[in-house]
N, C-alpha and C positions, 0 to 999 in steps of 0.2 A: 339417539335415544329411542328410535323406532323399535329396536330390539326388545325393549322392556315394555312396550306399550300394549295395553289391553284396552280396547275400546269399550265404553259403556253401552254403546248402541250397536245394534246388529247391522251388518253390512247390506248393501243393495242386493236384492235377489232378482234374477232374471225370470220373470213369470208374469203372466197376464194380470193376475190379481195379487201379485206379491206386495206385501206391506211390510215396511221396516219398523223396527223399534226406533222411535225418535226420542232424543233426550235434549232437554233445554235446561241449562243451569240457571237457577235463580240466584245462586251465590257464585263466588269464584271457585276455583278448583283446589286452593290451598294457600299456604303461606306465600306472600308475594304476588298472588293472583286472587284478588277479592272483589266483591261488589259492595256498594254502600247502601245500607238500609237505615231506616229510622229506628231509634232505640231509646228506651226509658229504663233507667236503673233505679231500683227502690232505695238503695242505701249505699253508703261509702263514697268513693270518689265520683265526682260529676253526676250525682244522683238527684232525683226528684225534679227532673226536667227532661224534655225531649231533646234528643241530640242525634248524631249520626254515628254509625259503627260499621266497620268492615266485617264482611262475612265471607268465608268462615274465619272465626277467631275465638279465643277465650277473652271474655270482656275485661279482665284485669289488664291484659296486654294492650288493650285499647284505651286504658285510663279510666275504667269504671270499677265500682265495687271495692272490695278489699281482699288482701292476700291472706291465705291460710295454708300452713303446711299441715299435712295429715296426721302428724304426731302431736298436735296441739294439746291432746288430752294428758300428756305427761306433765304439764304444768297445771296444778290443781286450780280449778275454777275457770279455766280458759274455755271459751266457746268458739266454734268455728264461725266465720262470716257466713251469713245465710240470706244475702240479698237475692232478689229475683229480677229478671229482666223481661221487658216486653218489646218484641220486634215487630215491625211492620214493613211490608214491601209490596209494591204494585207491579203487576206484570201482565203481559198480553198473552192470550192463548189463540193460536191460529183457528180460523173458522173451519178449516178442513179436518180438525180433530174431533168434530162433533160426533162422528160415527165410530170413534175409537174409545178404548178404555184408557183413562188417564189416572196416573197415581203421582203422588208427591213422595219423594224419597229423601230421608235424612240419614246420612252416613254416621252421624254421631252428635249427640247433644248432652251436655252436662247440666242437670241430671234428669229432672222431670220436665216433660215438654207437653204443653197443650197447644194443639194446632187448630186454627180456624181458617176457613176459606170463605171469603165474602161474608164474614161474621157468623158462619155456621161451623159448628164443631166438625172436624174431619173424622174424629173417632176418639177412643178413650185415651187418657193421658198415658204417655209412654214413660216408663221409669227404667233407668239404667243407662250409663253414659257411653259405653264402649261398643254399642251394637247398632247395626243398621235397622231402621224401621220405616214403614211406609203406610200410606192411606190411599184407598181408592176414592178419588174426588171427582169422578166423571160427572156425577149429578149435581155438583156444587159449583161448577165453572160457568162462566159467561164466554161463549165461543166467539172469537172475532172481536172481543172487547177487553177492556181493562178489568183485572181482577185484583183483589187484595188478600194478601197472606198476613196473618197475625199469629205469632208464636209467643207464648208465655213460657219462660224457662225458670225453674226453681233450682238454685244452686244446690241446696240441701233437699234431698228427697223427702216426700211425705211418708215414705215407707222406711221403717227403721232398718230392715235388713239390707236395703240398698245402700244406705249410709254406712252400715257396719261393714259391708263387703268392699265398697269402693272409696269411702271417705273417712275411714278411720285406718289410715294406711301410711306407709313410709314414702309419700310422694306429695307434690304440690296439689292442692285442691282448687281446681279452676271452675269457672262457670261459663256457659254460653254454647252457641251453635258453632262447634269447633271443627267440624268436618263438612264437606260439601252438601248442598241441597239442590235437588233438580226435579224436573217433571219428566215423567216417562209415559209415552203414548204408544199403545200397541193395538193391533186389530182385536176385535171382540173374541175371535178364536185365536189363541196364541199359546206359545210356550212360556210358561211363567218362570220356570227355572229347571235345572237339572242337577242330579247328583250322580257322579260316575265312580266306577271302580275299574280302572284301566290297569291290567296286570302285566307283568313282564313277559308273559307268553303271548301277548297280543290280543287277549280277550278283553272286550269292553262291554261292561254292563252299565246301562244308562237308565237311572230312575227319572222318568219324564213326568214333570208336573205341568200339565196343560190346563187351559180354562175354556169352557164352553165347547168341548170337543165332541162333535157328532160322530155317528158311525160312518164308515166308508173312507176315513182319512188314512194316510200312510205317512211314513217318516223316511226321508232320504238322509243317510248319514255318510259324510265324506270326511277324509282326513288328509291334511297336507302338513309337512314339516314346516315349522316356523322359519327355518333357514332357507326354505324354498327348494331344497334338494330332493325331496320325496313327495310324491303324490300317490297315496295308497288306494285311491279309487273311491267308489260310492257303492253303498248297499241300501236297499229299500226294504222296509218292514211294514207290514200291515198293522194298523192301530185299532184298538177297541174303543168304543165310545165311552170311555171313562177318563177322568182327568189325571189319574195317577196310574202309571204302568211302567214296567221295566222292559227295556229293549236290549237284547243280547246280540252282539256282533263279534266277529273274530277277524283279525288283520295279520297279514304276513309281513315279515321283514321290518317289524317296528324296531326302532332304536330306543333302548331303555333310558329312563331318566335316573341319574344318580348325581351325587354332589360334585363329582369330577367330570361328568359328561351330562350336563343338564339339557338333554334332548326334549324338545317340546313340539307338540302338534296342535294345529288349529282344528278343532272339532266343529264341523258345520252341520247343523240340523235344519233340514227344510221340511216344514209342515205342508203336506200336499193334500189337496181336496180330491174328491173322487174323479175329477177330470185331470188329475195330476198337475194341477196348477199350484204354484208356490203361494201359500197363504201367509206364512210367517217364517222368518229365518232367525236362528239363534246360533251365535258363534262363541266359542270359549276355548282357551288354551288348556291343554291337559298334558300329562306325562304318563308314560307306561312304566310302572314299577310295582313290585310286590313288597309290601312292608309286613314284617311278622315280628311278634314278640314270642320268643320261645323260653318258657320258664326254666330256671336253673341252667340257662345257656346264654342267651343274649338277644340283641335286637338285630334282625337280619333285613337287608335290602337286596332284593334280587338274588337271594340265597347266599349273600355275603354278609358275614358278621361285621357290624360297623362299630366304630368308636366315635362318640360325639366330642368335638372340641368346641365348646360353646361359650357364649356370653349371654348375660341378661341385659336386655335393652329396653329403655323407656322410649316411647314416641315423644320426643322432646326437642325443642329448640329454644335458646335463651330469649329470643324475641317473640316467638310464636307460642311458647308454652306447649300445649298438646297439639297445636295446629302445625302441621308439617306440610311437606310437598314431595312430589316424586323425585325431584333433584336431591333432596336430603336423604331419601330412602336409598338412592343409588350411591350417594357419597358414603353413607353408613355401611352399606353392604360391601362396598369396595374396601373400606378400611377394615372391616371384619375379616374379609378374605385376605387382606394384606397380612394380617396376623396369623394366617394359616388356620383360622377357625373354619369350621364347617357347619355350625349350628347356632341358633338364636332362640331365646325364650324371653317372654315378657309376662307381666302380671295381668294382662288383659289382651283382648284381640287387637292387633295392630291395624294401621291403615291398609287398605287393599293394595295400594301401590307398593308397600313394602313386601307383602307376600308375592306380588308379581315379580319383584326384583329377586327375591329368594328363589323363585322358580327358575328365573332366567340365568342367574349366576351360579346356582348350585349351593344353596344353604338350607340345611334341614331347619324346620321350624317346629317348636313345641308350643302349641296353641292352647291358651289358658282361659278358662272361664274365671272372671275376676272374683276375688275373695281373698284379700290380703291376709287377714288372720281371723276373719269372720265370714260367714256364708250368707248367700241369699236364702230367703225362705223358699219353700218348695214351689209355691204358686208363681212368683216372679222369676225364680230360678229356671223353671222349665221353659218359660217364654223366652228368656234371654239365651238359654242354651240352644233352643231351636233357631233363634236368629243368628247366633254365632256360627253354627254348623252350616246353615243354609248359605251364609255369606262366604264361608271359607272352605267348604268341603272338597272342592275340586282342585285345590292347589296341591301339586305333587310334593311340594316342599314339606308339607305337614305330615310328620311321621307318627305323631302321638298327640293325645288330648290330655289336658291337665284340668282337674276339677278343683279349682281354688288353690290356695297356698297356705302352708303352715297352720293348718287347722281350719282354714277358710273354705271347707268343702261341706256340701250337703250330700250325705251319702244316698239320699233318696234319688238323686240325679244320676248316679253312676250308671245305672242300666240304660238310661235314656240316650247316652252318647251313641251306643250301637244302634238304637232304634232310628236315629237320624242319619247315621253314617253308613253307607253301603260297604265301605271298606273295613268296618269294624276295628278301627284302630284302637290300640291299647289305651287305657285310662289310668292315670296316676294321681296320687295325692302328694304333691311336693313337700318334702322333708320327712315323709312317713315311709316305713317299710310296709308297702301295701300292694296287693294284687301281683305279687311275685317280683316287684321291682323296688329295691331299697334306694330311696332318693334322699337319704340323710343329708341335712344341711350342715355345712361347715364341719366336716369330719376332720379329725386329727390325722396325722401321718399314720399312726396306728389306729385303725378304724373302730376298734372296740370288739367286745365279745360278740361272736356270731354275726359279724359283719365283714364281708369281703374276704379277708385273710382266712378266717375260719368259719365263714357262713356259706350258704348255698343259694341265696337269692342273688339275682343280677343286681349290680351296684352301679348307680348313676346319680351322684349328688347333683341336684338341680341348682344348688348354690354352694360355692366353696371359694376359699382364699379371698375373703372379703377385702375390697380394695379401698377402704377409707383412707383419704390423703395419699401418702406414698406407700401404704401398706399393701400386702397381699398381691394378687394377680401374679406377676412374674416372680415375686419374692417367695421362694419356696416351691415354685411349680415344678422345677426339674426333679427334685426328690419325690414329690407327690406322684408325678407322672410315671417315673421309673418304677416306683413301688406299685402303684395301682395297675398299670398295664401289664405287670407280671402275672396278674390273675386273669384266667379265662372268663371270669364272671364280670369283669369290668366293662361297662358300656359307655364310659366317658363322663363328662361333667360340664357344668356351666359356671364360669367365673362370675362373681358379682363385683362390679357391674360395668356396663359399657361406657356410659357418659356421666360426667359430673352434672347433676341436675341443679344448675344455678340459673335462675330466671333473672332477666334484666327487668327490674321493676320500673313501672311507669311513675310511681310516686316518688322514688328517690333517684332514678336513673342508674342505679348500681346493680351489679349482679349479686344475687342472694341465693345461697344454698341452704338456708336455714341452719346456719352453723354446721355442726358435724353430721347433719341428717342426709344431706344431698350429695356431698363430694366423694362418691364411691367409684368414680369412673376411671377407666384406663385411658380415656381421652377427656379433655376439658370440655366445657360447654360449647365452645366454638370448634370442637373436634381437634384440639391441640394434642399431640401425641406425647404421652408420658413415657418415662424410662421403661416401665414394664411392657409397653407396647412391643418393643423390639425383643425383649426377653421372651415373651410369649411367641413371637414370630419365629424365633430360633428353636425354642423347645418343642413347638408344634410343627416345625417344618416337616414336610413329607419325605425329606431325605435327612438321614442322621449319620454323623461321622463317628467312628471309633476315635477315642482320644489319641492325639498325635503331637509329637514334637518334631520339628524339622531339624535334622542334624546332618552332618556330612554323609551319613549313611542313606539319606533319603533318595529313593530312586523314582519318585513320581507316583507312588501307589497310595491309595486311600481305601480303607475299609468302610463301605457305606451300606446302610440298611434302607430299604424301601418301605416307608410307613404310609404310603398312599393306601386307600381302601380299594380302589378299582383300576389303578393305572400302572402299567408296566413301566419300569424306570427308563426303558429304551425310548419311550415317547417323550421324555424330557431331554433337555440338553444342558450342558454346563460349560462355562468359560473360565479360564484363569487369567489373572492379571498380576504382573509383577511391578512393584514400585520401589523406587529409591526414596527414602525419607530422611534426607540429611538434617543434621542438627543445626542450630544457629551458628555453630562454628563454620559451617559450609553452606549457609544460605537458607536452610529450613524451608525449602520448597519441594513439595512432593511431586515426583514425576513418574509417569508410566514408562517402563522400560521394555516390557514384552507382554504379549497377550496371545492366547490361543485356545484350543478346544481340549476339554477333558473328555475322554472316552468313557461313557457310562455303560455298565454291564446290563445285560438283559435280566432283569429281576422282577419277578412277580411280587405283589404286595406281601410284606412280611419276610422277604428273603434278604440275605446279606451277601455281598460280593465285593469285588475290587474295581474301583474306578482308577483310571490311569491318565497321567499327563506326560508327554514327552518333555523332558527338561530342556529348555532352550539354553544356548551358550550363555555363559556368565550367570547362570541361575543363582549361584551362591554369592554373587556380588550385589544382588538385590537385598532389600531390607524386609519387605512385607510381601507375602503371597495372599492373594484374594481369589476365592472361588465364588461364582454366582450361578445358581441354577434357575432354569426357566421351564415353565410348563408347556404343554403342547400348543397353547395359544400365544406363547412368547412372553407371558407375564412372569416377572421375577418372583421366585418362591422364597429365596433367602440368599444372603451372602455370608461367607465365613472368611476369617483371616488368620494367618499364622505369621509370627516373626521368623525370618530366615536366619537371623543372628541372635545369639544370646546377648544380654546387655553389655557384658565386658567386651566381647568381640566388637559389638556395634560401636561402643565408645572409642575403642582403640583405632577403629577405621576412621573415625572422625578426628580424634586428637592426633593420631599418628601422622597426619598430613600437615601439621603445624610445627614448624621448627622453633626451638627455644634456645637462646644463647645468653640471656640475662641471668643474673643471680639474685635470688631473694635475700631479704634481710630479716633479722630478728633482734628483739630488744626486750629488756625488763624495765618498766617504767611505773613507779608508784603502785606496786602490787598487781600490775598488769603485765602479761606476756603479749608482745605485739609481733606479728608476722606481717611482712610487707613486700610488695613487688608491683611494678607496673602501675603505680598510682593507687593501688588497693592495699588497705591495711586491715588486719583483723586483730582485735584485742580480746584477751581471755583473762578471767579472774584467776590469779595464780593460787588462790586458796580453795577454789571449787572446780576449776577447770572448765567453766562455762563461758560461752561466747557472750561478750558484753557489748561489742560495738564493731560495726563495719564502716569503713570510710572509703570513698572513691574520690580522689583529688580533694580531700578535706570535706567532702559532702557526706553527711551521715546517711547510711542506708540502714533503715531500722529493723534489720533482722538481728535478733538477739535472744537472750534468756533461753539458751539451749546448749546442748541437747537435754531436754527433760525426759527422763525415762518414763515409758508408758507400759503398764502391765508388768513391771518388774521393779526391783529395788536395787539401788546402787549407792555407794558412798565413795567420795573422792579419797584417794590414797596418797598420790603424789603426782607431780608433773615435772617434766624437764624438756629442755630444748636441745636441738642438735642440727647439724647440716648434713644433707645427703645429696652430694653433687651440687647442683644449683638450687636445690630446694631447701627451704627452711622448715623444720619440723617442731611441733609442740606435741609431746607424747604425754598423755594423761592415763594414769593407772587407777583402777577402781577396785573396790570390794563389791561383791554381789554379782548380779547377772552379767555385767559388762567387765571383761578383762581389761580392755584398753581402747582408747580412741587416739588415733594418730591424726593430728591436723597438719596438713602439708600445704605450704604456699610455694607454688612453682615460680620460676623466674619470670614468667610472663603474666603473673597475677591471678592464676586459678587457685582457689582454695579447696583442698580436698579434705574429706572426713572419712576415716577408715576405722570402723568400730568392730571389735571382735567380741562376740556375745555367746554365752552358754558353751564355753569350751571347758567347763569344769563342773563337777556335780555338787560341789559345795561353794558357798558364796563368800566365805571369810567374814565372820561377824554377823551373818544372817542365818547361819546353819543352812538348812535346805529351803527356808521360807523366803526366797528372794525373787519369787515371781507369783503372779496371781494363780490361785487354784483353778479358777475358771477364766480363761483368757478370751476377752472380747476385743480388746485393742492391745497391740504389742508393737513397740517401736520407739521412735524418738520424735520429740516435738520441739518447735521453736515459736517465738513470738514474731509477728509481723502485722502492722496496722492495716486492717481491712480497708480503711478509707483511702489508702494509697493505690489500690489496685483498680484498674479499669478493664482489664481483660486477661485471659490466659491462653497461651498457645502451648501445645504439648504433643509429644510423641508417645503413644501408648494406646490403651483401649479408650474408646470414646464413641460418640461425643457425650454420652450420658454418664452421670455418676453411678456408682454401683453400691450394692450391699453384699455381704458375704454370700448370701443365697440368691443374688440377682446379678450375676456377672455375664451370663450369656446374653447375647443381643448387642453387646459392645464389640467394636472391631478395632484392630490395630491400624494406625495411620497418624498423620499429623492433623490435629484438630485445633480449632480456635473458637472461643466464645467470649462474648462481652460479659462484664460483671452484671449480675442481676441478684435480686433478693427474693426470688420466687419461693413462696410457701406452697408446696404442692397441694392443689385442691382447695386453696383458700383465697389468696389475694388475686382474685379474678380480674381486677382492673389492670393489673400489670403482670399477667401470667406469661412468663417467658420460659420456654423449654428449649434445650436442656437446662436444668438448674445449674447455677454456677458453683454453689457450695456443696461440699460433701467429699466422699471418697472416690478416687479415680484409680483404675486398676492398671497394673503392669507399666508403670512409668519408666520410660527411657530418658526423657528429659522434659522439663517444663519451664516455661518462661512466664513469670508474673509481670504483666505489662503495666507500666505506670508512667505518668507524665514526668515524675521526678526521679523515681528510684527503682527502675526495672532491674530484674536479675533473672538468671537462668540456673537451674540445678540439673545435673546429669547423674544418672545412676549406672554403676557397674554391677549392681546386684539385681538378680532376676526376681520378678514377682513382687516388687514393691508397690504398695498402695500409697498414693499421694493424697493426703487429706488437705483440702483447701477450705479453711474457715469452718464455722459451725452454722448449719442451717437453723433458721428460727423455727420454733414449734408453732403450730397453728394456734392462733389466739383463741379461737372458739372450740378447741378440742373438748371432747366430752369429759366433764368432771375434772378438768385440769390435768388429765392423765397424759403424760408425755407419749408421743408417737414413736420416738426414736430412742435408742440407747444413748446414754450420756457420751458426748464426744470427749476425746482426750483434752487435757489442759493445753494451753497454747493456741496458736492460730493455724500453723501449717505443720503437718506431721508426715513422717516417712515410716510406714508400718508394714509389718509382715502378717498381721492379722487384723481383721476388722469385724464388727458385729453384723449379725443378720438383721433383716427387717421382719417384724412379725406381721401377721394378718389379723383377722378377728380372733385367731387362736394365739396363745402365748408361745414364746420360743420353745419351751420344752415339748409342746404338742406338735411342733413341726419336724421336718426330717433331719437327717444327719448333717447336711451342709448348713443348717441353720444353728447348730449347737455351738456353744463356746468350745474353744480348743483346750487341750491339756498339754502339759509339758512334762517330758520324761528325759532325764539326763543320766548318762552313764560315764564312768571313768573311761577316758580314751577318746571321747567324742571330740571331733575337730571344732564343734560349734559352728556358728555361721557368722558371716561378715555383712556389714552394711557399708557399702563404699559409695560415697557421693562426691560430686565436684560442684562447687558454687562459682558461678561466673558473674562478678559484679562490675566487670569492665564496661566501658562505654559501648552501647550496642551499635 
């Protein structure tokens, strides 16, 4: 963890009169590390009495006050909870601090804070929850004695515009001292803070904010790399006797910061008196990079055009609310990087430790002055803007400033960003086409008139593909990204949102997302990874493959594109692994049969070339090929898989090793056609051709009522039985979309289904209207009771379910998952991923495991989707609107087409892969077949 650590105090300086900045925490440092203070809450839970509270925290999560979600105003007459809290804490101050300047620092308080030291006001009431503020309390302390701190906190601000900007918003409204509190002691003459502009050419401009600086002082500036590999030396500059001045230095051989090479330096500033003795030392991490916005062109870092692959993140934990810690920041940043994202935005300035982690790991950060849909007034807005930039200005990860969100900007503040920021970073109004940058929220696939495709401003949606429940995020991203990145004006975008904001309430003990308002995340509240997580990881992987099928012609070549921004592909490495994935007929245990290295070409970012693997002996005897790429630090970038065999060949290799000598039987009994062998019997209604009953040694296996046509019309025409070798056949002929289904019972008890579909342009009795005009689901369904199933094991893409527009991110292999009834983004008390129910892609075989009636189905048809039951709709969905397209009738289905998942936009507003299919038939078409085998024998 030392790699991410930025100390709040300045380090020891070797000098006769050297004095360090000393920091003493009055609170803990974050979630899980707190201190106990006295507390009185005015209303709500545990109110009207003195008690104890942990600091930092939001008081609701400590069992005080009342909960309010920020969209309370949508319910007419509802008012937010508005309790206040009074904090008291006693602390000692060292006697040797009496000759120093001492301040008390609050990293964040919600929302108005009145601070008293020994019953004396420290200064004016601070208003605004997301900003660090401090008071000089030198003359209010008792040195070498006990002191008392009293803080009164109002949850609702007395200032209307603060409430409008921060507390009429789409997030939980908490109260309390939720970020750390500490004392800071410095010498009377000291460096207050700095603001740097460290550019890619090694030039460093440092705005020095000192205090009580006399004439004759100088400043020694030194730089060393955080990794310890570089010491760039020291330079000394004469200072003038004024508290604000700019120091310019230039450094050789600096390594630039970028998102793929986050090189950092420790900047050490030594304040020297006329005798060259060190009076004060200030240290801070910086990165050398040049960020530019070029109108009608793009965003450039170090003269390289960048594309942001981002997410919107709340500072949030289900137990801590807004109170987080460094460990959580590291966890979130690593998860974000795991998705191959390179950028983060939030609706307010984050914890300092999150910016530190973004600096260290290489994540761009879009830093936003709060204002969800309403703005601060000019007076308080200017104060908070100055606080935000003073706190965040030196982080190299910050590439741009945001003035509010969705109308929550005060345009009078726009020009002040540059006044406080020596780097003059660009300022945007998220969702607006403003200042040369179109940040349009939730664009459709076709972005609209004079936007991106036919516009001339740089396009960077700061929110898109809204992820409510299982919507958005990965669903539709592949189309959007292919379309948008084809434009040279596209600068990237930010998915909404990173985490489901479900708080674990102290009044109920349950997780609460305020219904449909909070569950927008690609990860759950405890950071559970949803299906879209892996789709985004693949779509945004910095290595992209041209579509490929492995056939006997395959020679080991892959067409790859390098979509890194700064890294040559030769700096990465790639491995291959070959697996055998036998079916239950042969043990169903996946084994690694070979592995080796894939030779990556030397490709600069944006180039395409050929990667190659030498095919090992017996390559084509394997079932699955996996490739995995690693970055230059050895971290996995993504893995991809391909089947080595098509479904028919795969099944034949499994089935072909099983000899059959017995003969199946057939009979007609009371209007039923019965095929039987090996203790298994299948009964069909002779008037409809449907499967009515399966028995295994007289035990009923409740697969029945099928095949039900999905997306097409059929009518039973006739049926007859016959023998073919040892196999008993029941042949059913239809009018409509299906020509025939041949049911085959083999001598050893396997039941086959061979359906011939769409081999004629007219349906006989239906004209040409024997299929859906818009095809969302297409195939065959059966009934099977959900309560009988305890797990599923299958060979195909997994482990997550898919939608038509969210298949990437799943991989071929043998997978297994226990039954669950997860409602994505809602039933947080039993949130199990991957979800059990839904569509599963490219099924080769699947076993529905059961204590009583397990069975396995095999496919000889490529590209089948296996639908397993019907996921439940979220109970609290907005206005009762369904989040998913209606599932087919029945319980399990075998489908050639499935629906897409929408985002905040409707399906027609998404890309081509999201649209329903159409069917065109011509005379002479072979049509296609769906060939399945059901194994009901004893496992």
